[in-house]
N, CA, C and O atoms as a DFTB+ gen file, in Angstrom:
748 C
 N C O
     1  1     101.241     104.722      87.947
     2  2     102.059     103.549      87.711
     3  2     101.202     102.290      87.694
     4  3     101.491     101.353      86.950
     5  1     100.153     102.261      88.507
     6  2      99.306     101.062      88.557
     7  2      98.714     100.729      87.193
     8  3      98.665      99.561      86.806
     9  1      98.267     101.743      86.464
    10  2      97.684     101.488      85.144
    11  2      98.741     100.964      84.169
    12  3      98.468     100.088      83.349
    13  1      99.942     101.514      84.276
    14  2     101.045     101.047      83.437
    15  2     101.321      99.564      83.713
    16  3     101.456      98.762      82.788
    17  1     101.401      99.217      85.006
    18  2     101.681      97.826      85.394
    19  2     100.543      96.916      84.936
    20  3     100.785      95.827      84.416
    21  1      99.317      97.360      85.127
    22  2      98.174      96.533      84.711
    23  2      98.188      96.283      83.207
    24  3      97.882      95.179      82.756
    25  1      98.543      97.309      82.431
    26  2      98.593      97.113      80.980
    27  2      99.698      96.128      80.610
    28  3      99.529      95.322      79.695
    29  1     100.827      96.188      81.315
    30  2     101.920      95.253      81.046
    31  2     101.530      93.833      81.436
    32  3     101.884      92.881      80.741
    33  1     100.814      93.686      82.526
    34  2     100.384      92.359      82.957
    35  2      99.447      91.748      81.919
    36  3      99.528      90.555      81.626
    37  1      98.567      92.562      81.371
    38  2      97.670      92.068      80.317
    39  2      98.477      91.601      79.107
    40  3      98.144      90.595      78.481
    41  1      99.542      92.341      78.784
    42  2     100.402      91.945      77.667
    43  2     101.137      90.636      77.977
    44  3     101.271      89.771      77.112
    45  1     101.605      90.503      79.212
    46  2     102.304      89.278      79.617
    47  2     101.366      88.085      79.487
    48  3     101.761      87.018      79.016
    49  1     100.135      88.276      79.904
    50  2      99.157      87.186      79.820
    51  2      98.873      86.785      78.374
    52  3      98.412      85.675      78.104
    53  1      99.150      87.693      77.462
    54  2      98.978      87.384      76.034
    55  2     100.259      86.803      75.429
    56  3     100.308      86.507      74.235
    57  1     101.309      86.638      76.272
    58  2     102.537      86.008      75.808
    59  2     103.701      86.949      75.546
    60  3     104.732      86.511      75.036
    61  1     103.570      88.222      75.876
    62  2     104.636      89.196      75.638
    63  2     105.632      89.187      76.807
    64  3     105.380      89.792      77.850
    65  1     106.758      88.499      76.623
    66  2     107.758      88.397      77.685
    67  2     108.465      89.727      77.934
    68  3     108.884      89.998      79.059
    69  1     108.602      90.548      76.914
    70  2     109.257      91.854      77.088
    71  2     108.485      92.749      78.053
    72  3     109.080      93.552      78.772
    73  1     107.175      92.612      78.069
    74  2     106.353      93.405      78.986
    75  2     106.691      93.047      80.429
    76  3     106.700      93.915      81.301
    77  1     106.969      91.768      80.682
    78  2     107.346      91.384      82.044
    79  2     108.715      91.956      82.399
    80  3     108.962      92.303      83.554
    81  1     109.597      92.055      81.424
    82  2     110.899      92.686      81.653
    83  2     110.755      94.122      82.138
    84  3     111.531      94.580      82.976
    85  1     109.767      94.827      81.612
    86  2     109.507      96.200      82.055
    87  2     109.032      96.223      83.507
    88  3     109.394      97.116      84.273
    89  1     108.226      95.240      83.872
    90  2     107.755      95.134      85.266
    91  2     108.937      94.869      86.180
    92  3     109.060      95.485      87.238
    93  1     109.808      93.953      85.773
    94  2     111.005      93.642      86.569
    95  2     111.836      94.911      86.774
    96  3     112.290      95.181      87.886
    97  1     112.033      95.682      85.718
    98  2     112.813      96.922      85.830
    99  2     112.207      97.869      86.858
   100  3     112.934      98.528      87.602
   101  1     110.893      97.940      86.902
   102  2     110.216      98.831      87.857
   103  2     110.427      98.420      89.307
   104  3     110.594      99.271      90.180
   105  1     110.419      97.112      89.564
   106  2     110.393      96.624      90.943
   107  2     111.667      95.953      91.425
   108  3     111.755      95.617      92.607
   109  1     112.657      95.741      90.572
   110  2     113.816      94.930      90.957
   111  2     114.572      95.499      92.155
   112  3     114.984      94.739      93.032
   113  1     114.760      96.805      92.212
   114  2     115.511      97.391      93.322
   115  2     114.756      97.272      94.642
   116  3     115.347      96.949      95.672
   117  1     113.460      97.529      94.611
   118  2     112.647      97.434      95.833
   119  2     112.602      96.003      96.351
   120  3     112.721      95.774      97.555
   121  1     112.434      95.044      95.454
   122  2     112.373      93.635      95.861
   123  2     113.726      93.207      96.413
   124  3     113.789      92.507      97.424
   125  1     114.803      93.618      95.763
   126  2     116.138      93.272      96.263
   127  2     116.344      93.849      97.660
   128  3     116.815      93.149      98.556
   129  1     115.993      95.129      97.852
   130  2     116.173      95.756      99.168
   131  2     115.362      95.034     100.244
   132  3     115.849      94.813     101.352
   133  1     114.142      94.673      99.914
   134  2     113.307      93.927     100.855
   135  2     113.997      92.615     101.236
   136  3     114.103      92.284     102.417
   137  1     114.459      91.883     100.245
   138  2     115.117      90.596     100.492
   139  2     116.418      90.779     101.262
   140  3     116.726      89.996     102.160
   141  1     117.183      91.811     100.912
   142  2     118.445      92.054     101.610
   143  2     118.195      92.374     103.077
   144  3     118.910      91.889     103.954
   145  1     117.191      93.182     103.340
   146  2     116.876      93.529     104.733
   147  2     116.382      92.316     105.511
   148  3     116.607      92.216     106.717
   149  1     115.723      91.414     104.842
   150  2     115.226      90.201     105.510
   151  2     116.349      89.190     105.734
   152  3     116.383      88.514     106.763
   153  1     117.263      89.087     104.778
   154  2     118.267      88.023     104.809
   155  2     119.649      88.489     105.242
   156  3     120.423      87.699     105.783
   157  1     119.967      89.738     105.016
   158  2     121.266      90.264     105.438
   159  2     122.434      89.816     104.585
   160  3     123.587      89.982     104.983
   161  1     122.161      89.256     103.427
   162  2     123.220      88.746     102.571
   163  2     122.850      89.103     101.132
   164  3     121.785      88.723     100.645
   165  1     123.735      89.834     100.459
   166  2     123.386      90.322      99.125
   167  2     123.245      89.196      98.105
   168  3     122.404      89.279      97.209
   169  1     124.055      88.142      98.227
   170  2     123.956      87.040      97.263
   171  2     122.622      86.298      97.418
   172  3     121.958      85.983      96.430
   173  1     122.245      86.028      98.661
   174  2     120.957      85.372      98.898
   175  2     119.810      86.275      98.482
   176  3     118.821      85.809      97.916
   177  1     119.939      87.563      98.761
   178  2     118.884      88.518      98.394
   179  2     118.709      88.553      96.873
   180  3     117.588      88.638      96.373
   181  1     119.811      88.487      96.154
   182  2     119.738      88.478      94.699
   183  2     119.042      87.205      94.211
   184  3     118.183      87.257      93.331
   185  1     119.421      86.064      94.790
   186  2     118.796      84.791      94.408
   187  2     117.298      84.797      94.679
   188  3     116.503      84.394      93.830
   189  1     116.924      85.250      95.855
   190  2     115.512      85.249      96.244
   191  2     114.739      86.265      95.395
   192  3     113.598      86.005      95.014
   193  1     115.340      87.403      95.100
   194  2     114.683      88.396      94.241
   195  2     114.369      87.788      92.880
   196  3     113.259      87.926      92.368
   197  1     115.354      87.120      92.305
   198  2     115.143      86.486      91.003
   199  2     114.061      85.420      91.095
   200  3     113.210      85.315      90.212
   201  1     114.093      84.632      92.160
   202  2     113.081      83.596      92.353
   203  2     111.690      84.212      92.477
   204  3     110.717      83.665      91.958
   205  1     111.598      85.347      93.162
   206  2     110.304      86.020      93.317
   207  2     109.745      86.439      91.953
   208  3     108.555      86.267      91.691
   209  1     110.593      86.980      91.096
   210  2     110.130      87.388      89.769
   211  2     109.772      86.177      88.907
   212  3     108.815      86.225      88.134
   213  1     110.524      85.115      89.035
   214  2     110.203      83.889      88.292
   215  2     108.841      83.361      88.721
   216  3     108.012      82.995      87.887
   217  1     108.620      83.326      90.032
   218  2     107.324      82.836      90.529
   219  2     106.182      83.746      90.102
   220  3     105.096      83.278      89.760
   221  1     106.435      85.041      90.125
   222  2     105.403      85.992      89.689
   223  2     105.072      85.749      88.217
   224  3     103.902      85.762      87.832
   225  1     106.082      85.531      87.407
   226  2     105.868      85.305      85.977
   227  2     105.087      84.006      85.748
   228  3     104.126      83.970      84.979
   229  1     105.517      82.952      86.424
   230  2     104.866      81.647      86.261
   231  2     103.403      81.696      86.710
   232  3     102.539      81.055      86.112
   233  1     103.140      82.457      87.763
   234  2     101.800      82.513      88.357
   235  2     101.025      83.773      87.986
   236  3     100.060      84.121      88.666
   237  1     101.424      84.453      86.936
   238  2     100.789      85.727      86.568
   239  2      99.289      85.576      86.313
   240  3      98.531      86.526      86.507
   241  1      98.861      84.402      85.885
   242  2      97.432      84.170      85.652
   243  2      96.639      84.186      86.963
   244  3      95.444      84.480      86.970
   245  1      97.311      83.870      88.060
   246  2      96.639      83.846      89.374
   247  2      96.511      85.235      89.998
   248  3      95.717      85.443      90.915
   249  1      97.292      86.169      89.497
   250  2      97.255      87.523      90.047
   251  2      95.916      88.179      89.736
   252  3      95.450      88.159      88.597
   253  1      95.304      88.760      90.769
   254  2      94.044      89.485      90.623
   255  2      94.362      90.904      90.177
   256  3      94.887      91.701      90.954
   257  1      94.051      91.213      88.957
   258  2      94.426      92.498      88.346
   259  2      93.768      93.693      89.036
   260  3      94.192      94.831      88.832
   261  1      92.746      93.451      89.842
   262  2      92.086      94.536      90.569
   263  2      92.835      94.917      91.845
   264  3      92.484      95.898      92.501
   265  1      93.847      94.160      92.195
   266  2      94.625      94.435      93.408
   267  2      95.966      95.066      93.044
   268  3      96.367      95.077      91.881
   269  1      96.640      95.581      94.045
   270  2      97.926      96.233      93.831
   271  2      98.995      95.174      93.531
   272  3      99.182      94.246      94.319
   273  1      99.685      95.305      92.414
   274  2     100.686      94.321      91.998
   275  2     101.853      94.250      92.975
   276  3     102.334      93.160      93.285
   277  1     102.318      95.409      93.466
   278  2     103.476      95.408      94.361
   279  2     103.193      94.606      95.625
   280  3     104.087      93.936      96.141
   281  1     101.970      94.665      96.127
   282  2     101.618      93.891      97.315
   283  2     101.759      92.400      97.033
   284  3     102.315      91.659      97.843
   285  1     101.266      91.972      95.905
   286  2     101.352      90.566      95.511
   287  2     102.816      90.145      95.346
   288  3     103.215      89.078      95.813
   289  1     103.602      90.973      94.691
   290  2     105.014      90.665      94.456
   291  2     105.793      90.653      95.773
   292  3     106.602      89.752      95.994
   293  1     105.566      91.630      96.648
   294  2     106.259      91.664      97.951
   295  2     105.877      90.458      98.797
   296  3     106.694      89.942      99.559
   297  1     104.650      90.018      98.663
   298  2     104.214      88.838      99.419
   299  2     104.994      87.604      98.963
   300  3     105.437      86.804      99.787
   301  1     105.157      87.456      97.662
   302  2     105.941      86.343      97.126
   303  2     107.366      86.425      97.664
   304  3     107.899      85.432      98.159
   305  1     107.984      87.597      97.570
   306  2     109.369      87.777      98.010
   307  2     109.516      87.534      99.512
   308  3     110.456      86.868      99.948
   309  1     108.589      88.073     100.300
   310  2     108.652      87.895     101.754
   311  2     108.516      86.430     102.124
   312  3     109.260      85.932     102.970
   313  1     107.580      85.736     101.504
   314  2     107.410      84.307     101.798
   315  2     108.658      83.508     101.427
   316  3     109.051      82.598     102.156
   317  1     109.276      83.841     100.306
   318  2     110.511      83.158      99.914
   319  2     111.626      83.433     100.914
   320  3     112.403      82.535     101.239
   321  1     111.710      84.659     101.401
   322  2     112.725      84.999     102.414
   323  2     112.489      84.219     103.701
   324  3     113.425      83.676     104.287
   325  1     111.250      84.168     104.130
   326  2     110.927      83.423     105.352
   327  2     111.269      81.953     105.179
   328  3     111.813      81.332     106.092
   329  1     110.955      81.392     104.018
   330  2     111.319      79.994     103.749
   331  2     112.829      79.808     103.833
   332  3     113.300      78.832     104.418
   333  1     113.590      80.729     103.259
   334  2     115.059      80.630     103.291
   335  2     115.573      80.711     104.728
   336  3     116.467      79.957     105.112
   337  1     115.015      81.613     105.511
   338  2     115.429      81.764     106.910
   339  2     115.171      80.479     107.681
   340  3     116.011      80.039     108.466
   341  1     114.023      79.886     107.458
   342  2     113.665      78.660     108.174
   343  2     114.528      77.475     107.759
   344  3     114.790      76.590     108.574
   345  1     114.971      77.445     106.510
   346  2     115.733      76.307     106.002
   347  2     117.192      76.315     106.430
   348  3     117.817      75.258     106.519
   349  1     117.729      77.470     106.689
   350  2     119.158      77.502     107.011
   351  2     119.368      77.806     108.479
   352  3     118.591      78.525     109.108
   353  1     120.420      77.250     108.998
   354  2     120.753      77.564     110.380
   355  2     121.388      78.944     110.407
   356  3     121.964      79.382     109.411
   357  1     121.288      79.626     111.527
   358  2     121.832      80.979     111.601
   359  2     123.338      80.991     111.350
   360  3     124.068      80.102     111.788
   361  1     123.769      81.999     110.651
   362  2     125.199      82.191     110.478
   363  2     125.532      83.606     110.930
   364  3     124.684      84.498     110.893
   365  1     126.754      83.796     111.348
   366  2     127.121      85.075     111.939
   367  2     128.232      85.765     111.162
   368  3     129.016      86.524     111.731
   369  1     128.299      85.502     109.877
   370  2     129.275      86.166     109.051
   371  2     128.590      87.047     108.017
   372  3     129.116      87.266     106.926
   373  1     127.437      87.540     108.365
   374  2     126.656      88.331     107.418
   375  2     127.326      89.645     107.047
   376  3     127.044      90.214     105.992
   377  1     128.200      90.119     107.900
   378  2     128.903      91.359     107.601
   379  2     130.352      91.045     107.257
   380  3     131.276      91.695     107.745
   381  1     130.529      90.062     106.428
   382  2     131.861      89.612     106.057
   383  2     132.652      90.746     105.417
   384  3     132.109      91.601     104.718
   385  1     133.938      90.720     105.679
   386  2     134.843      91.716     105.133
   387  2     134.926      91.578     103.614
   388  3     134.962      90.468     103.082
   389  1     134.956      92.711     102.929
   390  2     135.109      92.700     101.483
   391  2     136.538      92.261     101.183
   392  3     137.483      92.770     101.787
   393  1     136.701      91.322     100.254
   394  2     138.016      90.787      99.927
   395  2     138.981      91.902      99.527
   396  3     138.632      92.793      98.753
   397  1     140.192      91.837     100.064
   398  2     141.226      92.796      99.709
   399  2     141.146      94.117     100.456
   400  3     141.828      95.075     100.093
   401  1     140.321      94.179     101.496
   402  2     140.206      95.415     102.275
   403  2     140.515      95.112     103.733
   404  3     140.538      93.954     104.151
   405  1     140.747      96.144     104.480
   406  2     140.998      95.964     105.903
   407  2     139.782      96.426     106.695
   408  3     139.660      97.606     107.023
   409  1     138.894      95.506     106.997
   410  2     137.749      95.803     107.833
   411  2     136.546      96.396     107.146
   412  3     135.556      96.690     107.816
   413  1     136.581      96.586     105.837
   414  2     135.418      97.136     105.145
   415  2     134.390      96.041     104.905
   416  3     134.732      94.930     104.499
   417  1     133.134      96.364     105.160
   418  2     132.052      95.416     104.939
   419  2     131.222      95.878     103.746
   420  3     131.485      96.925     103.154
   421  1     130.226      95.083     103.410
   422  2     129.339      95.463     102.308
   423  2     128.635      96.784     102.586
   424  3     128.273      97.501     101.653
   425  1     128.441      97.107     103.842
   426  2     127.794      98.377     104.171
   427  2     128.628      99.561     103.686
   428  3     128.085     100.624     103.386
   429  1     129.929      99.379     103.612
   430  2     130.780     100.484     103.165
   431  2     130.635     100.737     101.671
   432  3     131.156     101.729     101.162
   433  1     129.937      99.856     100.962
   434  2     129.754     100.012      99.524
   435  2     128.528     100.860      99.191
   436  3     128.212     101.070      98.020
   437  1     127.846     101.341     100.216
   438  2     126.690     102.221     100.006
   439  2     127.198     103.529      99.388
   440  3     128.187     104.086      99.864
   441  1     126.541     104.023      98.342
   442  2     127.015     105.259      97.694
   443  2     127.161     106.408      98.691
   444  3     126.357     106.560      99.611
   445  1     128.191     107.203      98.490
   446  2     128.482     108.322      99.390
   447  2     127.351     109.344      99.366
   448  3     126.715     109.574      98.338
   449  1     127.122     109.944     100.521
   450  2     126.126     111.001     100.621
   451  2     126.853     112.314     100.895
   452  3     128.074     112.393     100.756
   453  1     126.116     113.325     101.277
   454  2     126.727     114.626     101.542
   455  2     127.273     114.733     102.957
   456  3     127.770     115.791     103.341
   457  1     127.192     113.662     103.742
   458  2     127.703     113.706     105.108
   459  2     129.226     113.749     105.109
   460  3     129.881     113.290     104.173
   461  1     129.769     114.313     106.184
   462  2     131.215     114.306     106.360
   463  2     131.672     112.860     106.556
   464  3     130.890     112.026     107.011
   465  1     132.920     112.555     106.221
   466  2     133.386     111.171     106.322
   467  2     133.187     110.546     107.705
   468  3     132.781     109.388     107.798
   469  1     133.465     111.293     108.785
   470  2     133.290     110.714     110.117
   471  2     131.807     110.485     110.438
   472  3     131.457     109.511     111.104
   473  1     130.943     111.381     109.964
   474  2     129.506     111.184     110.158
   475  2     129.013     109.989     109.358
   476  3     128.160     109.230     109.818
   477  1     129.558     109.827     108.158
   478  2     129.183     108.695     107.314
   479  2     129.581     107.385     107.983
   480  3     128.813     106.422     107.972
   481  1     130.773     107.344     108.564
   482  2     131.234     106.142     109.256
   483  2     130.312     105.835     110.433
   484  3     129.930     104.683     110.642
   485  1     129.961     106.855     111.193
   486  2     129.051     106.654     112.329
   487  2     127.698     106.141     111.868
   488  3     127.118     105.246     112.484
   489  1     127.201     106.712     110.781
   490  2     125.908     106.288     110.234
   491  2     125.968     104.831     109.774
   492  3     125.059     104.047     110.048
   493  1     127.037     104.481     109.079
   494  2     127.196     103.107     108.590
   495  2     127.305     102.136     109.762
   496  3     126.718     101.054     109.734
   497  1     128.051     102.519     110.782
   498  2     128.190     101.652     111.957
   499  2     126.836     101.445     112.634
   500  3     126.503     100.332     113.042
   501  1     126.065     102.515     112.750
   502  2     124.745     102.402     113.356
   503  2     123.839     101.526     112.508
   504  3     123.126     100.678     113.046
   505  1     123.851     101.715     111.186
   506  2     123.048     100.873     110.296
   507  2     123.448      99.413     110.433
   508  3     122.597      98.523     110.442
   509  1     124.746      99.175     110.539
   510  2     125.254      97.817     110.664
   511  2     124.770      97.187     111.965
   512  3     124.342      96.034     111.984
   513  1     124.841      97.939     113.033
   514  2     124.386      97.440     114.331
   515  2     122.896      97.119     114.274
   516  3     122.470      96.046     114.702
   517  1     122.109      98.047     113.746
   518  2     120.662      97.833     113.669
   519  2     120.338      96.659     112.760
   520  3     119.492      95.832     113.101
   521  1     121.004      96.569     111.595
   522  2     120.763      95.449     110.682
   523  2     121.094      94.122     111.357
   524  3     120.344      93.154     111.230
   525  1     122.217      94.074     112.075
   526  2     122.585      92.836     112.777
   527  2     121.539      92.455     113.814
   528  3     121.215      91.278     113.974
   529  1     121.019      93.436     114.505
   530  2     120.013      93.158     115.526
   531  2     118.683      92.742     114.880
   532  3     117.982      91.884     115.416
   533  1     118.336      93.335     113.749
   534  2     117.127      92.925     113.025
   535  2     117.252      91.473     112.596
   536  3     116.285      90.714     112.656
   537  1     118.445      91.090     112.165
   538  2     118.668      89.707     111.710
   539  2     118.546      88.690     112.842
   540  3     118.331      87.505     112.590
   541  1     118.683      89.146     114.084
   542  2     118.547      88.246     115.236
   543  2     117.088      88.046     115.651
   544  3     116.779      87.141     116.426
   545  1     116.201      88.885     115.137
   546  2     114.782      88.760     115.476
   547  2     114.203      87.495     114.846
   548  3     114.657      87.072     113.783
   549  1     113.204      86.887     115.492
   550  2     112.488      85.772     114.837
   551  2     111.868      86.283     113.542
   552  3     111.505      87.455     113.445
   553  1     111.744      85.393     112.534
   554  2     111.319      85.862     111.213
   555  2     109.963      86.545     111.228
   556  3     109.725      87.437     110.415
   557  1     109.057      86.152     112.135
   558  2     107.738      86.790     112.143
   559  2     107.833      88.259     112.547
   560  3     107.050      89.083     112.073
   561  1     108.777      88.592     113.409
   562  2     108.985      89.989     113.779
   563  2     109.867      90.693     112.752
   564  3     109.644      91.860     112.430
   565  1     110.857      89.990     112.246
   566  2     111.777      90.564     111.267
   567  2     111.005      91.049     110.044
   568  3     111.248      92.149     109.548
   569  1     110.078      90.228     109.561
   570  2     109.321      90.583     108.359
   571  2     108.542      91.884     108.557
   572  3     108.597      92.771     107.705
   573  1     107.822      92.005     109.666
   574  2     107.016      93.220     109.857
   575  2     107.880      94.445     110.112
   576  3     107.539      95.539     109.663
   577  1     108.995      94.287     110.825
   578  2     109.892      95.425     111.084
   579  2     110.493      95.929     109.776
   580  3     110.540      97.137     109.542
   581  1     110.950      95.022     108.926
   582  2     111.535      95.422     107.642
   583  2     110.490      96.097     106.760
   584  3     110.748      97.149     106.174
   585  1     109.311      95.488     106.669
   586  2     108.274      96.054     105.801
   587  2     107.798      97.419     106.307
   588  3     107.535      98.319     105.508
   589  1     107.687      97.572     107.614
   590  2     107.163      98.820     108.173
   591  2     108.209      99.928     108.213
   592  3     107.951     101.043     107.759
   593  1     109.395      99.625     108.757
   594  2     110.359     100.690     109.018
   595  2     111.439     100.841     107.961
   596  3     112.004     101.925     107.816
   597  1     111.739      99.794     107.227
   598  2     112.748      99.917     106.171
   599  2     112.052     100.241     104.845
   600  3     112.443     101.172     104.141
   601  1     111.024      99.465     104.517
   602  2     110.297      99.698     103.269
   603  2     109.217     100.771     103.415
   604  3     108.693     101.267     102.417
   605  1     108.883     101.131     104.665
   606  2     107.909     102.178     104.977
   607  2     106.535     101.924     104.357
   608  3     105.894     102.836     103.834
   609  1     106.105     100.679     104.428
   610  2     104.797     100.321     103.885
   611  2     103.711     100.560     104.926
   612  3     103.965     100.442     106.125
   613  1     102.505     100.894     104.481
   614  2     101.393     101.074     105.424
   615  2     100.955      99.729     106.011
   616  3     101.188      98.672     105.423
   617  1     100.325      99.793     107.167
   618  2      99.911      98.581     107.870
   619  2      99.005      97.692     107.014
   620  3      99.143      96.469     107.020
   621  1      98.093      98.305     106.288
   622  2      97.163      97.530     105.469
   623  2      97.908      96.724     104.405
   624  3      97.574      95.566     104.153
   625  1      98.908      97.333     103.786
   626  2      99.667      96.624     102.753
   627  2     100.494      95.491     103.380
   628  3     100.599      94.407     102.805
   629  1     101.074      95.744     104.549
   630  2     101.825      94.687     105.246
   631  2     100.890      93.531     105.561
   632  3     101.255      92.365     105.408
   633  1      99.684      93.861     106.001
   634  2      98.676      92.847     106.307
   635  2      98.399      91.979     105.085
   636  3      98.287      90.759     105.198
   637  1      98.289      92.607     103.924
   638  2      98.022      91.863     102.692
   639  2      99.234      91.044     102.268
   640  3      99.089      89.897     101.845
   641  1     100.431      91.623     102.379
   642  2     101.645      90.921     101.976
   643  2     101.831      89.653     102.804
   644  3     102.144      88.592     102.265
   645  1     101.638      89.770     104.114
   646  2     101.875      88.640     105.005
   647  2     100.634      87.781     105.217
   648  3     100.695      86.751     105.889
   649  1      99.504      88.206     104.644
   650  2      98.244      87.486     104.798
   651  2      97.904      87.286     106.276
   652  3      97.597      86.182     106.728
   653  1      97.971      88.405     107.012
   654  2      97.678      88.404     108.444
   655  2      96.650      89.495     108.737
   656  3      96.592      90.505     108.037
   657  1      95.839      89.287     109.774
   658  2      94.936      90.372     110.176
   659  2      95.748      91.598     110.610
   660  3      96.862      91.463     111.115
   661  1      95.192      92.769     110.413
   662  2      95.914      94.000     110.731
   663  2      96.267      94.066     112.221
   664  3      97.305      94.619     112.585
   665  1      95.420      93.511     113.076
   666  2      95.709      93.480     114.510
   667  2      96.960      92.660     114.814
   668  3      97.767      93.037     115.664
   669  1      97.112      91.555     114.123
   670  2      98.299      90.715     114.300
   671  2      99.538      91.453     113.830
   672  3     100.592      91.370     114.461
   673  1      99.416      92.181     112.716
   674  2     100.545      92.968     112.207
   675  2     100.958      93.998     113.251
   676  3     102.144      94.143     113.548
   677  1      99.983      94.712     113.808
   678  2     100.282      95.726     114.829
   679  2     100.963      95.102     116.043
   680  3     101.924      95.656     116.577
   681  1     100.462      93.953     116.472
   682  2     101.049      93.265     117.626
   683  2     102.485      92.854     117.332
   684  3     103.374      93.045     118.162
   685  1     102.709      92.292     116.153
   686  2     104.063      91.858     115.808
   687  2     105.023      93.037     115.674
   688  3     106.193      92.939     116.045
   689  1     104.524      94.148     115.143
   690  2     105.374      95.342     115.050
   691  2     105.748      95.799     116.459
   692  3     106.911      96.100     116.729
   693  1     104.778      95.850     117.340
   694  2     105.033      96.277     118.717
   695  2     106.030      95.335     119.397
   696  3     107.004      95.786     120.000
   697  1     105.785      94.038     119.296
   698  2     106.675      93.066     119.937
   699  2     108.056      93.051     119.291
   700  3     109.066      92.895     119.976
   701  1     108.095      93.212     117.980
   702  2     109.382      93.277     117.279
   703  2     110.184      94.496     117.701
   704  3     111.394      94.409     117.912
   705  1     109.501      95.645     117.825
   706  2     110.166      96.870     118.293
   707  2     110.700      96.691     119.703
   708  3     111.824      97.091     120.006
   709  1     109.885      96.086     120.567
   710  2     110.312      95.861     121.950
   711  2     111.519      94.926     122.004
   712  3     112.472      95.169     122.744
   713  1     111.467      93.856     121.212
   714  2     112.592      92.919     121.181
   715  2     113.858      93.625     120.673
   716  3     114.947      93.438     121.215
   717  1     113.692      94.427     119.636
   718  2     114.822      95.174     119.076
   719  2     115.366      96.162     120.097
   720  3     116.579      96.304     120.249
   721  1     114.479      96.833     120.786
   722  2     114.889      97.798     121.829
   723  2     115.705      97.093     122.916
   724  3     116.746      97.594     123.339
   725  1     115.224      95.922     123.366
   726  2     115.965      95.179     124.395
   727  2     117.336      94.750     123.890
   728  3     118.329      94.840     124.613
   729  1     117.385      94.285     122.651
   730  2     118.665      93.869     122.074
   731  2     119.639      95.035     121.979
   732  3     120.829      94.877     122.249
   733  1     119.136      96.206     121.596
   734  2     120.004      97.367     121.416
   735  2     120.485      97.922     122.759
   736  3     121.536      98.561     122.812
   737  1     119.741      97.694     123.841
   738  2     120.177      98.140     125.159
   739  2     121.458      97.440     125.596
   740  3     122.262      98.014     126.330
   741  1     121.647      96.218     125.154
   742  2     122.787      95.414     125.588
   743  2     124.039      95.657     124.759
   744  3     125.047      94.970     124.923
   745  1     123.968      96.615     123.891
   746  2     125.132      96.909     123.032
   747  2     125.925      98.039     123.599
   748  3     126.939      98.432     123.023
């Protein structure tokens, strides 16, 4: 995939906008999920995802083609999410009820799996609890927890995305896990 992306980036640099559309198609779901996990709100995640792709397109000349594109793109998205978190005061309606339903949240819109309905409800409730607790973490811990455990990225890539030494990433992951553990004990 890296060679495919690199060839598309070269085309974009030559003015081919359709080539960038192909890049967006490859990464749009991953970037949205990253933003959603960071922000907890699908509308904001969609806005930030779009902004990340716009910034990537505008700054494509600055991208070092010898490096992994996804790392560069995730870094843009993560920084935009952190900026959004810092700019807004906390709100506690992130799991707002879907209009016209009785108690259903956006989490209930996750596609059905092979689990039994009661197991699915338990799983969704647990995901909701964990997501709410992740959203209460300071953004420096939230970012590393989402990148490591939700996006399952390796430490080195997280280090590059956040532009932090790997030791700092490890420390923040440890402290974020501990903070999350303490929060979950009180539930």
